[in-house]
C-alpha positions as CSV (number, residue, x, y, z in Angstrom):
1,M,-14.1,-17.8,53.2
2,N,-10.5,-18.8,53.5
3,T,-8.1,-19.9,50.8
4,F,-8.4,-23.6,51.5
5,L,-12.1,-23.6,50.8
6,K,-11.7,-21.6,47.6
7,V,-9.2,-24.1,46.3
8,L,-11.4,-27.0,47.4
9,I,-14.4,-25.5,45.6
10,L,-12.3,-24.9,42.4
11,A,-11.1,-28.5,42.5
12,V,-14.6,-29.8,42.9
13,L,-15.8,-27.6,40.0
14,A,-12.9,-28.8,37.9
15,L,-13.9,-32.4,38.5
16,V,-17.5,-31.7,37.6
17,V,-16.4,-30.0,34.4
18,I,-14.2,-32.9,33.5
19,K,-17.0,-35.4,34.1
20,L,-19.5,-33.3,32.1
21,A,-17.0,-32.6,29.2
22,P,-18.5,-35.2,26.8
23,L,-22.0,-33.6,27.3
24,L,-20.6,-30.2,26.8
25,M,-18.8,-31.2,23.6
26,I,-22.1,-32.3,21.9
27,P,-23.4,-28.7,21.3
28,A,-19.9,-27.7,20.3
29,L,-19.8,-30.5,17.7
30,I,-23.2,-29.6,16.4
31,A,-22.2,-26.0,16.0
32,F,-19.0,-27.0,14.3
33,L,-20.8,-29.2,11.8
34,A,-23.4,-26.5,11.1
35,L,-20.6,-24.0,10.4
36,L,-18.8,-26.5,8.2
37,V,-21.9,-27.1,6.1
38,A,-22.5,-23.3,5.9
39,G,-18.9,-22.8,4.8
40,V,-19.1,-25.5,2.1
41,A,-22.3,-24.0,0.8
42,L,-20.8,-20.5,0.8
43,A,-17.7,-21.8,-1.0
44,G,-19.9,-23.5,-3.6
45,G,-21.9,-20.3,-4.0
46,L,-18.8,-18.2,-4.5
47,T,-17.4,-20.7,-7.0
48,L,-20.7,-20.5,-8.9
49,L,-20.7,-16.7,-8.9
50,L,-17.1,-16.7,-10.2
51,I,-18.0,-19.1,-13.0
52,V,-21.0,-17.0,-14.0
53,T,-19.0,-13.8,-13.9
54,L,-16.2,-15.3,-16.1
55,A,-18.9,-16.6,-18.5
56,V,-20.5,-13.2,-18.8
57,L,-17.1,-11.5,-19.3
58,A,-16.2,-14.0,-22.0
59,A,-19.6,-13.6,-23.7
60,L,-19.3,-9.8,-23.7
61,S,-15.6,-9.7,-24.7
62,P,-16.5,-8.6,-28.3
63,L,-17.9,-5.5,-26.8
64,W,-15.5,-4.5,-24.0
65,L,-12.2,-5.5,-25.6
66,P,-12.5,-2.9,-28.4
67,V,-13.7,-0.3,-26.0
68,L,-10.7,-1.0,-23.7
69,A,-8.4,-0.8,-26.7
70,L,-9.9,2.6,-27.7
71,I,-9.5,4.0,-24.2
72,G,-5.9,2.8,-24.1
73,F,-5.2,4.4,-27.5
74,I,-6.7,7.7,-26.4
75,A,-4.7,7.7,-23.2
76,L,-1.5,7.0,-25.2
77,I,-2.2,9.9,-27.6
78,R,-3.0,12.3,-24.7
79,R,0.2,11.3,-22.9
80,A,2.3,11.8,-26.1
81,S,0.8,15.2,-26.7
82,R,1.7,16.6,-23.3
83,K,4.5,19.1,-23.0
84,T,7.0,18.7,-20.2
85,A,7.7,21.6,-18.0
């Protein structure tokens, strides 16, 4: 097959693709909308998870704040008692 026929076939295929572009965009649009809905649902779920996590941390703060302060105090005492070489 010579070059002229190859170019002619590519031109005809390009015209067919241009004519079918609206039909080809419908599945792409449906996929985009599905991904958009999934992204919104995922963002909502992550936001809900963050709110629940912050609420649990706030509810348990009377427990973990003194423990954290005690761990910090112990680390401060251990660091002060070290001898430098």
